N, C-alpha and C positions, 0 to 999 in steps of 0.2 A: 341362776340369779338373773332376774329381769329388772330393767329400768326403763322408765318413761323419760325421754329426753326433754331438757329444758329448751326454751325458745332459742332458736339459732340467732347469733349476733349478726349485725350488719357486716357485710364484706367490705373490704377496702375498695373504693371506687363505686360501690353499689348505690344505685338510686332506685329505691323500691317504688317510687311514685311513677317512674317511667318518663318524667317530663324532660330530664336531661337527654335521654335517648332520642326523644322526638325532636328536641332542639338540634342535636347533632345531625340527625338524618336530614332535617329541614335545611340546615346550613350546608350540608354536603350537596343536597339537591340544587340549592340556589347557586352554590359555587360551581357545580358542574354545568348548569345552564349558562352562567356568566362566562365560564371558560369556553364552552362550546361556541357561544355567540362571538366571543373575542377571537377564537381561533378561526372561525368561519370568516369573519370580517377581514382579519389579517391575511388569511390564506387566499381569500378572494382577490385582494389587492395584489398579492404576489403573483397570481395567475393572469391578471389583466395587464397587458402591455399598455404603456402610455400611448396616446395618439401621436402619430408621427408629426413632426414639425410641418407647419403649413407650407413653408418654403425653405428648402435647404440652402444654406449660404453658398454662394458661388466661390469655389476654391480657385486659387491661381492655376493657370494651365499646367498640365503635366510636363515633366522634363523629357530629356531624350530617352529613347528606348533603353530599358535597363539591360544589364548584362545577363541576368537570369530571366530573359523575356519569356521563354517557354519552359515550363516544368511539368513533370508527370506526378500527379497526386499519389501519395503513399497510402498503403493499407495499414492495418493494425497488427500485421503478422510480425512475430518476434524474429523469425529467421526467413526473410522473403526468398533467399536463394535455395532453401531446402527443397528437394525434389524427389520424386519417386523414380529411382534409377531404372526400374523395370520398364518405364514408359519410353526410355531412350535407346533401348537395345536395337530397335529397328533403324535408328538414324545412321546414315552411312558416312557422314562427315563430322569433323569437329567444328564447333562454332565458338569463336572467340569474340570478345568485345573490347573496344578501345575506350578508356576513360580519361578524358583530358582533365588537367588539374584546374582547380578554382572555377569549375564550370557546373553550375547547378542543373543545367539542362541535361548534361551527361550523367551527373551523379544521381539525379532522380530517375533518369532512364535506366541506369544500372539497377537501382533498387527494384524497379518494376519488372525487369526482364532477366535478372541474373539467374533465375531458376531454369532458364533455357540456354545458359552458356556453359561451356566446358572450362574456360579460363578467361581471365580478365587481364588485358594489357593496360597499365595505369601510368600516366605521367607522374614521375617521382623526382627527377633530378634535372638540373639545368647546368650544362657544361659550356665552356668557352672562354673562361677567364685565363689569361696567359700564364698565371702561376699555378694552374691546375686545381683551383678551388671548386668543390662540388657544392652546389646550392640545393638543399632539399626543398620541395615544393609543397609539402604538407606540414601541418603544425607539429611541434615537438619532434623535430628532426625525423619526420615521416612516421612517427609512432601513430599519428592519427589515421594514417592509411591502414595500418595493421589493425587498429581498433575498429575501423569500419569493416574490414574483412571479417573480424571475429563477430561483430554485432549482427551482420546479415548472413553469416555462414557462407561467405564467398566461395565459389567453386575453386577447388585446389587448396583451400585454406588460406591463401594469400594471393596478392596480385603479382603478375610478372612485371617487374619494374622497368619503366622506360626512361631513358636519359635523352633529352633533346638538347640541341645546340642553340645557343643564343642567336637571335636573328642578325646581330651585328658582326658575328664571327665569319671571316672569309675562309674559304677552303684551305688556302695556304697557312693561315693561322691555326686552323684545326690540325693540319698535318704536323706543324711544329709542336703543338701541344701533345700529340700522340707519339711523337718521336722520342727515343730514349733520352732521358734527362731528368733534372729535378722536378719539372712541372708534371711529367708523366708519373714519376714516383709518388708525388703528393696526391695526384688524382687517384692512382691505384690504391694507395694506403687509405685514403678517405672512403673510397667506394667499397673496399674490403670491409671496413668497419661498419658501414651501413648494411652490408649484405650479411654480416655475421649472425644477425638475430633471426634470419629467415630459415624456416624449416625446409623450404624448397627454393634455394637461392637461384635467382635468374635475373639477367639484365639484358634489355633491348636498347641498342643504340640507334636513335632515329637520325638517319643521314639523308633524309629526303631532299634537303637543300644542298647537299654536297655529293652529287653523283660522280664527280670526277676525283674523289679522294683516292690517293694512292693505295691500292690493295695491300702492298707489302707493308707499309706503315701500319695500316689497320690490323693486319694479321699479327704483326709483332706486338702491338699494344693489347690486343685481346688475349694473346697467349700469356703476356705478362700478368694481366688481370686474373686469368684463370689459375695461374700458379700461386698468386698472392692469396687467393681465397681458398686454396686447397688445404685440407687438414685431415688427419686419419679419422675414419669413422663418419665423416661428414659427406653429405650429398654433393657431388661436384657441381660447380656453377654452370647453369644453362646459359649459353651465349646466343644472342639474337641480334639481327640487324633489320632495320626498317628503311626501305627506300623504294623509289619508283623503278619500273622495269628498265629505264634508261641508264641506271647506275652501272658504271664500268666494273665495279668490284664483283658484281654477280658473275662475271666471266672468269674469275680467278678460282680454279678448282681447289687450291689449297685453302683459301679463305672459306669457301663454301663447306669444305670438309670439317673445318674448325667449328662451324656453327651448329647449334641444335635446332634453331628455328630461323627461317628466313621469311620475313613479312614483306611481300611485294604489293605496293599500292596499285590497285586497279582503277585509279582515277588521277586526275591532275587538277590542281587548283590554280589555274592560270591567272594572268593579269588582264585578260581581255575577254569580253563576252562572245567574241567571234568563234572561239573554240569551245566545244562542249567538254564537260569534265571527263567523259569516258565514251568516246565514239566507238561504235560497235566494231568496226574493222580494226581500229587501233587496239582495242581490248583483246579481241580474239588473237591477233598476231602476237602481241606482247606476251600474253599469258602462255601461248604455245611455246614461245621461246624460253620463258622462265621454266616451264615444265621440263624442257630439254636440259637446262643448266643446273637445276636444283632438284635433288631427289624428292620424290613425292611426299614422304613422311615429314620432311623439313619445311616444305613450302606451305605458306599460309597466304592466301590472296585476300587483301583488304578491299572490301567492297564499300563504296561510298553510299551513305544514306542521308543526304542533306541537300539543301538548296544553296546556290551561290547567287548573290545579288550584286549587280553593278548599277551605279547611279551616276548621272552626269556630274563630272567634277570630282568623283571619288578616285583616289589613286589605286585602290585595291578592292577586291571583292569582299562582301560580308557573308559569312556563313549563316544560313537560316535553317530552321527546322521545317519539316514537312507541313506541320500545322500553320506555322507563321507564313510560309510561302503561299499557301492557299488563302489565308486570311488577307494578305496583301492583294492577291488577285481579286478577291471578293470586294474589298474596299474600292478598288479601281475599276471594277466591272469588267475585268479581263477574263478571257477564257484560256485555260492552260491547254496546250497542244502537245501531244506526245510525238517526238521525232524518232522513228525507229533507227534511222541511220546514225543520228547523233547519240542514240542510246539514252535519251533523257527527255523530260517534259520541259517545254520552253514557254516563257511569258515575256510580254513586252507591253508597257503601258506608260502613260504620263500620270504622275502623281499630282496631288493638290497644289504643289509648288511648281508645276509645269516642268518637272525634271523627268528625263527619260530613265525608266527603270527596265533593266533586262535581267532575267532570271533563268537559271537552269536548275532543274530539280531531278535528282536521282531518287526515284520512288520505287514502288514494288514492281511496276512494269519493267523498269530498268534492271532491277536485280533478277527478275524472272529470266530475262534474256541472257544476262551474264552467267547465271547458273547453267543455262543451257550450253554455253560455250566452254564450261569446265567439266572435268571428270566428276562422276557422281560421288566419288569419295574425297574430293578435294577439300581440304580444310580452308575455312574462310574466317575473316574477322569483320564484324560490323563496325564501320568507321564513320563518325564516332557514335557512341550510344546516346539515346535520347532524342536524336534529330530525325530518326528514320520514320518512314511510312510504317505504321503498325502492322499493316498487312504482310510485311516481309516475313514475320515470324510464322505465318501459316505455311510459308514455303520451306522453312527450315526444320519443321517438325513433322513427324509422321501424321498423316491425316486419318482420323478415326473412320471416315467413310471411304478412304482410299480413292479420293477424287483426283483428277489431273490437276497440276499446279494452277493452270489458268482459271479453273473453276473456283478454286479456293479464294482467288483474288476478287471474285464477284460477290463475296459476302458483304454485308453492310459495313461501311466504313464508320467506325465509332471513335471519336476523339474526346469523349466525355471525361476521360481521366486526365486530360491535359488542360493547362491554364496558360493562356498567352497574355502577358502584360504588355500592352501596346505603348503606353506612355508611363514614364517613371514618376516617382514622388512617394512621399511617406503615407499619404492618405488615400484610401479607397473611395472612388466616387461613382463608379458604375460597373455593372457586370452584365454581359450578354451571354446567354446560355449557349451551349454547344449545338451544332447542327449535324445530324447524321445524314448519310447519303449512300446512294447505290452506285457502284462502279460498273461500267460496261467495257468490254474488250473486243478487239478484232484481231484474229490470228492470220499469219501468212498461209500460203497454199499448203505448206508442209504441216501446219497445225502445231508448230513448235515455238514460233517466235511471235511476240505481240507486236503489231504494227500500228495499232491505234487504241486509244482509251479515252474515256470521258466519264462524266458523272451526271446523274439526273439533277443534282445541284451540288455545289461545292461543300464538302465536309469541313466543318470548322470546329476548333476547340472552344472552350469557354474563354471569352475575351474580357479582359479587365482594363479599366481606365483608372490609373492612379494619378492623383494631382497633389498640389501643395507647393509651397515656396521652394522652387528649385534653385538652390544656391550652390555654385561650384565650390567644392570643398566644405560644404555645410554639414554639420553634425548636430543631430538632436539627441540629447541624453535622455534615456529612459531607464527607470528602475523597476525591477520586478519585486513588488512587495514594499514594505515600510521598514525603516531602520528601528533598531531598539532604542529605548529612551536615552541611553548614554551616548548614542552615536548620532543623534539628530543634529545637534549643534555643529558637530564636526563636518557633516555633509553639507549643511546649509552654509557654513563658512567657506568650505572649498568651492562651492558653486558661486557664492557671492564674490569671492576673490577674482573670479574670471568673468563676472557679470553674466553668468549663465543661468538660464531657467530650465527646469527639467520637468518631466512628467513621471509620476509614480503610479504604476498600474497595480491596483489592489482588489482583493475580493472582500467579502463581508467579514470573514474571519480575521483578516489582517486589520481591517478598520476597527473592529471591536477590541482586538488585542492591543493595538497601538493607536488608540483614538487620540491621545495627546500628541503623538508624533504627527499624525495627519493634520491636526489643527495647526501646529507650529509650521509645518511645510506650507500649508495653504496661506497662512498669514505672511509667510516669506515670499509669496507670489508664485509658488510652484503649482503645478496642475495635478489633480487627481483623476486618474482614468480607471477603467474597469479591467481587471484581470479575469479572463474567461477561459474555462476549460471546455473545449469543444465536446458537445454531447455525441453519443453514439447514434448513428443513423438507424432508422427502422426499430428503435427501441423507445416506445412512448414514455416509459418512466424516466429515461435519461433526458429526453427532450423537456419533459415537464420540470425535472429537477434543475436543469440548466436555466430555464426561464425563471423559475422561482429564485434562484441564486442571483441572477442579474437584477431582477426587480427588487429583491430585498436590499441589495447594495445601493440601488438607485433611491429607494425609500430612505435609507439611512443617510445618504449624502444630501438628499433634499431636506431632511429633518435637521441635520447638524450644520450643513454648509449653505443651505438656502437654494441649492440647485443641483440637479443630477449631473452625472458625468456625461461628457460628449464624446470622449475618446475611449477606445477599447483595444485591447491587445489579446490575441489568443495565445495561450500558453498551456502546454508546449505545442510544437507543431505549427507555429505561426508563420513559418516561412521556409524557404528552401534551406537545406535539402530534405528536411523532414516534414514538409508541408503535406498535411493529410487530407483525405477526402472529407473527413469530419470537420476539419478546420475551415475548409473552403465553403462547405454548406453553412457553417456558422457565420462566416464572413458575409455570405449572401443574406442570411437572416438579419444580421446586425445592420446591414445597409437598409433593409426594409424597415427596420425600427427607427431609423434616423441617427444611428450611432456611426461614428467615423472609426473605421478599423485601421489601426496602425500596424505595419509589419516591420518586425525587427530585421535590420540588415546584418548586424553582428551581435551574437550573444557572447558575453564574457564567459570564460570557463568557470566551472565550480571551484570554490576555494579561493585562495589568494591569487590576485591577478598580477601577472608580470606586465607592467605598462609597456615595456619595450617590445616584448614578444607579441602582445595584443595589437599594438599600433602597427607593427610590421605586417601582421596578418591583414589588417584593414588596408594598408598600402598595397599589399600583394594581391588581394582578392577583391577589393572594393571598386566602386565606380566613382571617381572624383567629380564626375559631371553632375552627380545627384546629391540631394540632401539625404544623408545616410543616418539611420537610427541605430544607436549603440545602446544595448541593454545590459545593465549590470544587475546581478542577482543579490538581493538583500535577504532572501528567504533562508539562505544557508548560513551566512555569517556577515551581518552588517558591519561588524567591527573591521573585518578585512577590507571591505569596500571603503569604509571611512578612512582607513589608513592609506590605501593605494590611490584614492581618487585624486588628490592634488597632483601626484606624479603623473597619473594618466592624463589629466587635463593639460599639464605642462607639456607633455610629449606630443599631444595632439596639436597644440598651438605651435610648437616648434616645427612640426611637419606641415604647417600651412593650413590646418583645418580651422574652421570658424564655427562657433557655437550658435545654433539657431534656436530661438525660443519656440516652445510648442505652438504658441498662438500664430507664429509666422509660418512654421512648417505645415501645420494643420489648423488653419484659423477657425477653431470651433467656437470662439467667443461670439461670432456673429450669428450663431444659431438661435432663432427665436425660441422662447420657452414653450413647452407644450401647452395647449389650451384645453380646458375642461378635463384636466387630469383626474380620473376617478380614484387615483391612488393617493389623494391628498392625505397628509399626515394626520393621524388620529391620536387621541389621548392615550390609547392603549399601546401605541408603538414603542414608547419608552420602556415599559415593562417587557414588551416582546423582545426588543433588542437586548435588554439586560439579561433576559433568560437565554436567548440564543448565544450571547457572549459568554455566559457561564458554561453552557454546554460545549461551546467551541474551545474556550480558553481557560476560564476559571476552574473548570473541573480538573484541569491538569494539576493545579495546586492542591485541590482536595484529595486527589488520588495520591499525590506525593505525601501529604500529611498522613493519610490512612496507611500507606505503605510503611512509613517510618514508625508510626505509633504501633501498628500491629507487629511489625518485625521486632521493635524494641521490647514490647511486652513478651513476645514469644521467646526471644533470646534470654530475657531476664528470668522468665519462669523456668526455662531449661537449666539455667545456671543455679537458681535457688533449689530446684529439685535435686541437682547433683550435690549441692552443699549439704542439704538436709540429711541428718543421720537417722536411721531407723531406730525403733524402740529395741530394748534389750531382749534377751531370751525369756521364755516363760519361767516365772517363779512358782514352783509347785506348791509353795507354802501360802501363796496368796490366792484364795478361792472362796471369796465371800458368796453368800447365797444370791442367786440371780433369778429374776422373773423374765420369761420370754413372752412378749405381748404380740399377738397376731390378730389384727382386725380383719374381718372377712365379710364380704358381701357377694353372694352368688358365686362361690368359689368351689362348688362341688367337684370340679374336674381336677383341681390342683391341691386342695387343702390337705388331703391325706398324705400326699407325697411330701409336702412341706413339713407337716408334723412328724412324719417318720424320719426325715433328715435331722430334725432337731433332737428327737429322742435318741438318735444314734450318736449324739454328742459325747465326747469323753470328759466333759465338765462334770465334776462330782456333785454339785449342789445347785439344782435349778428346778423350776417348775414352769409350766406353760399356761398362759391365760389366752383363751380364744374368745374374741368378742364377735358375735354374730350381729351385724348391723342391719337387721331386718331383711335377711335374705329371703328370696321367694323361690329358691330351688331347694335341692336336697342337702345344702351345706350343713344345716343343723343335724340332720339325720346321720350324716357321715361323721360329724364330730362326736355326737353322743355315743356312737359305736366305739370310737377310740377312747373316750372317757371311761367307759366301762372296762376297758382293758388296761388302762394305765392311770393310777391314782395321782400322778403328777400333773395331769391335765385338768384345768379348770375351765368350765364353759359358761360364758356370760352372754346374755341376749338382751337386745334393746330394739325398740322401734327405730326404723331407719332414720339416722340423724347425721350421718357423715363420718368419715374416717377419723377426723379430729376428736369427735365426741366419743367414738368407740374407744380410742386410745385413752382418753381421760377417764372413761368408765373403768377400764382396766387399771389405770393409775390409782383410782380410788380403792381398789381392792388389794393391790399388792402391798407387801410389807418389807420387801427386800431393799437394800440401799442402792442397788443397781438393777436396771432392767434393760433388756435387749428388745429392740423393735424389729419385726420381720414382716414382710409382705406375704400374703397367702400363696403367691406364686413362686416364692423364693425357696431355694434349696441350700441348706447350710452344709458345710463340710464338718467332719467330726471335731476339728479343733477350732472352728469359727468362734464359738462362745468364749473359749479359753483366751484366745488372742484379743478379743474385744474387751475382756475384763482387765487384762494386765495393766494398761495405762492408768487405771483408777487407783493404783497404789499412790499416785500423786494426788493429794487432796484438792489441788487447784484445778484438776481436770474435771470438767462438767459433762463432756460428751466425747465419744470416740466414733469416727467414721470408718467403716470397713470398705472393702473393695468389692464392687458388684461386677460380675461377668455376664455377658450375653450367652445364654445356654441354648438358644434355638437359632443357630445360623443356617437358615433354610433358604435364603435368597439374598440378592444383592442389597436390599434394604436393611436386612438384619446384619449383613457384613459391614455396611457403612456405620451402623450403630455400634458394632463391636469395635471398630477403629476409634470412634468417638469416645466410647467408654474407656478404652485403654489410655488414650492421651489425657483426657480430662482428669482421670484418677491417678495415673502413674506419674504424670508430670505436673499438672495444675494443682491437684490437691496436695501433693508433696510440697510444692512451692508455697501454697497458701499456709500450710502448717508451719513453715519456717518462720513466718512473721505472725503466727496465730491469727490467720485470716480465713480459716475454713468457713465457707458460707452455708454449706448444706451437709448435714449428716443424713445419708440416704435412708429412706424407710425400709429398703430391702436388706440393709446390713448396718445397723447402728446401735450403739449402746449409750445409755444415759445414767447420770447420777440422779437418783430420785429426788434428792434434796435440791439440786440445781434446777431441775425441771419445775419443781413447785415454786422455787424462788423466781423463776423466769415467767411464771404465770401459766404453766402447763400448756397443753396443746390448745391452739386458738382456732376458732372458726372464722376469723376475720380475713384470712387468706386461704387460697386453695392449695398452697404448698406449705402445709403445716409443719413439715420437717425443716424447711429452710427458715420459716418464721421462728420456730422454737430454737434453732441453732443460733440465730442472731440474739434472741432473748437470753439465752444462756451466756453468750459473750457479754451482754450488757449487765447481767447479774454478777459479773466479775470472775467468771470461770474461763478456763482455756478449753479449746476443742482440738483433739489430736486425731491423727490418721494412723491406722494400723493396716498396712497393705496385706498382712498375712491372714487377716480375718476376712474370709471370702464367702460371698453368697452368689449363687447362680440364679439368674432371673430370666423371665420370658419377656423378650422385647417385642414390640409390635411388628408383625410380619406383613401387614397390609398398609397401604397408603392411608386409608381412612382411619385406621386405629392409630397410626403414627401421628397424623395431623391432630387428632383429638388429644393425644397425650402431650404433644409439644405445645398445643394451645394452652393447656393447663399449666405447663411449665413456664411458658413465656409470660402469661398473664400473672401467674403466681409470683414470679420473681419481680415483676413490676409492683405488685401489691406489697411484697416484703420490702423492696427498696423504698417505697413511699411511706409505709408504716414506720419503718425504722430510719427515716431520712436523717434524723438528728445524730445518728451514729457517725455520719460522715464528718461532722464537726466536733465530735466528742473526743477525738484523739485515739479511739480504739482502732487497732489495725484492721478489724473487720470492715471499717468504713471504707478503706481502700478497695476491699473486695466488692463492696456494694457498687462503688463507681465502676469497677472493672466489669461487673456483671451487666451493668447498664450499657457500657461501651460495647462489650462483646455480645450483648443481647440484641435488643431491638435497634439501637442506634447504628451499630456497624452493619447489621443485616439490612436495614433500610438503605443505608448508603451503598451497600454492596449491590443492591438492585440497580442503582444508577451505573455502577461499575459494569455489571453484566449487560445492561442495555447498550452501553457504549461499546463494550467488547464485541457484542453481536454486530453492531453497526460498523465498527472498524473492520471486523472480519469480512462482512459483506462487501464493504468498500474495497478491501484489499483484493478479494476474489474478483470483483468487478474490474479493478484497475489492472491486475496481473493478467487475468484470462481474456478480457475484452479490449483493454487499452494497451496491453503489452508494455506496462510500465510498473515501476515499484512504488508502492504507497510511501508517502513521506509525512513529515510532521512529528512534533514532540508527543502528541497524545497517543498515537498508535504504539510508539516505542515504549512510552511509560506504561500503557495498558499491558502490553505483552511482557514487559519487564516485571511488572507487579505480579502478574499471574505466575511467572516462572519463579520469582523470588518467594512468593507465598507458598507455592507448591513445594519449593525446596525446603522452606522452614517447616512445613507440615511433615515432610519426609523426615527431617531432622528430629522433630518432636516424636514421631512414631518410632524412629530408631532408638531414641532415648527410652521410650516406653518398653521397647523390646529388651533393651539392656537391663532395665529394672526387672523385667519378667524372666530374664535369662532364657529367652527363646526368640526365634525369628520366623516370621510368617510372610513369605514372598507374595502370597495372594493379597494380603492386607496392604502391603506396600504398593502393589501395582494398582490398587483402587484409588490411591490418593490423587493422581492427576485428573480423575473424572469425578471427584467428590463435588466439584462446583457445577457439574452439569447434571442437574436433576435433583440430587439430594439437597444441595444448598438452596435451590429454588423452593423446595418444600418448607425450609426454615424461613425464607422470606415471607411466604404465605402466612405462616403461623405468627410471625412478628406483626404483620399488618392486621391480622384478625385480633391479636392480643391488644394492640393499641386502640383499635376501634371499640372493642368491648370495654376497655378502661375508660375511654372518653364517653361512651354511651351509657355507662353505668349498669351494664349487664354482664357481670362476671359469670363465667361458665361453671358448670358443675364439676364433680370429681372425675367424671368420664372413665369409669372402670374399663379396663382392657378386656376384650372378649378372649377368654382363655381357650387354648387349643388342647391343653392337656398333653402335649407332646413331651417326650422324654428330653430332659435338659442335660447338657454336659458342659463341663468347664473347658475353656480353651487352654487353661494351664495344665490340663491333664490330671488335675486333682479331682477325683470322682467322689461324689457324695456317697 
């Protein structure tokens, strides 16, 4: 039977004139050009720095030399103390280092050299109170010291704790404290509690100022302490004393026997410049005596590595670093001279105030000669760390070239990793770069001792001048970030109550997220500065990104507040002890840009701030002569800061501090505005910042909504699928005649297998209608051969008109009340037709959807589709049936009531998913659609990406067409209207939004890798947490949906389950592409064709193990 097709109807969205498509393309081209120009202009202004101010405002003169005058810049290494032990096996002596408390010079020196140390001696306690009170010198009762040890992988796992005596304690008072009694018991009890948490407990008592202490009293006190700290299974307490060689207790054999370590200072810090710190003869004689009194393994000789400065009128000397000593010499034009007899380098000069300055410097030449006076295996301690001549480390490590020690010292002297702040103040005003130099030496006749040294020019560290209003006891309040909207007024009120003004350092993200808070703070008279993350050196992309972030924030501030920021703070690593090389380079760059860099003196700890503990730390470690900058973190919890700020400010005032306004501490208000700024605000900046704000902050809400909606839908569907009850068993008495309709176009490879599987059906009364839709291959020949063999097969032919027309052609020929639709590549099981027919006992049922399985699982793409088919049919279709909302009766396994189909308008050519179109039409005709999971068909899924994209393009566009054609069903009250909304949400809308999700996920992953691997920090912020949380939650829900499908299938596939975490990496992106293509074709009016799958003819098998 042949038929000539009628004229094909217009497709939904179709524009046969092509005008709409041209208009859409033209609009896209224009939009792309406008967008490109806009991005180019905005990006150009982000890359162009504003011209520096014509004249930088003169800041008040700097204050006194700060306590952290010299620091060693830090690297980005996560564990700077980690070392290759194999490189140390040749070293003959142990090398220890001394870390003084609240000393940034020592702390940064430790971080830079701890990989060359075997153990660290750290100031930890202060003793001397008559009642025996022990005062910890580190925050959180010395927990901060162990946290430091853990963070840098300190040698030995922890520091060897040092207890020093208060300067005001006399020797007789100390003897009374250490004598048996309540004070000693209190001291022992407190010290035992402090030492209990140490894995390798050890205590050094620094008695340098008490050489005449009675050894008997000392021996008894140490014995009592050792007993108090002993416990079964615990490492015994290591006891240690520190003193000069003149101490009498070194002569007590019983006391020395009690000790595990004896640290003897090989230098003296006298009160007069007339005596050198370590004269050669004194050092040799004293150390020889100590070696005779103290067994070699116990003895540690502390070698000084510092300078001592005396100035006319000073009562005591000032300890200086090597770099600062040479800097003072350079400023005065003095020439340092090495005195071999004195064992040190000497300087003498008049300063600018006409004061006589005399300095002694224990440098690498001094240490070279001292090592020569010691045994080769003598343990030493560098005292203190951070102050030393860097060249000493070449003497303490094996030389790769096995050169003599004096030749190692003639390498270039490089102080580029050191920064010397010569004048104090909160604002950076000038930076002088480091100077490298060459050292020369002259040896004595024996060739073992250095008798003279000099430099071709003096080596110098980077030198910094800081300025600003130097107010004794002055405090400038700074905030890292902006408060949440609910906390703004509380912070403004707390500051106003004390008449204080503060500076809030922000980045573009914070400005866009808390723009209202920024406006209210600015209106209240507070200052907005830039929060800057230092870029990584030698990485162009990092430098460009940092520049763009700064300029973007400045553009925004200029647009909203009328002027850019003048102050900037580097976060993190903006000051000691974590001041990094990156941060210092950025400070230099900021200065060249005309920005004033502010360095934080004290950062409040994360979380709630204890005002008492924080102010105690400022009093203990701060410099009351300077204006100090205190920074509170609003980025973690602004509510905690708002609650604690009034108490903190009250405590500061009570302890004598005064609040200094940012304009007084760093008078940036006098900076003239930049002239001829090429970054002047443009009309497109508003949309640009709105878009950036959405990506930075608004997208968080979007993801939250997507996560909640998707999770709620998934959980709802799982619940409905479990509630839904399956159809009853087969009723053998219900077997009405059935027609099986198979439309075919070029199906010669699979049509015979399909027909054969249908003919094997155990259904008693059916016939088969095959419609050849103008095939150009051997399809007709294959079918005719089968027709001749089986009278139940009817063969219809027509000129190619599409699948919908072929099905309608068959519909016009059949006379049965029910017909089953099958795709030519489908394989029916023997009981498929019987199960499909059973629900039609209910006259209200207009269609029945079977279950389609992927039969060609040949690669990962087909495995992904198998998982998708399982979930969508076993979970979603069951759930949809519960409220009569099935949207698609699949063409590969579906049955229809002939009357219902005709009432619904038969198959339509208006959409390219005729099965979904007819399903909704049957719903609208007043019939129900049911699901019969036992009616199974095995189909061939696309096995190549090209075929998959073509199939899914048809599905995506077809569902859009169906949703638009039947849009009125949404408001009709029919349950299927909900499914239409659902299909739109889980179709193009959710897929297009998920593109944004994936783009940001890739960005966040890249940022996280960059932050962790290169910056040695953990990424923060709400967006990364939400992104990763959403990924794991949705993966978990998908696992749950798959497990639910397994439960319905009564089988478990580990392979399918393991594929779920990687579904969104590759497979999901293919779906994005089809969603975009589908939307474009809908807008352009160019619907796609049916896109028949290229058949492989491979043998199909059911995953359920039911074979055809």
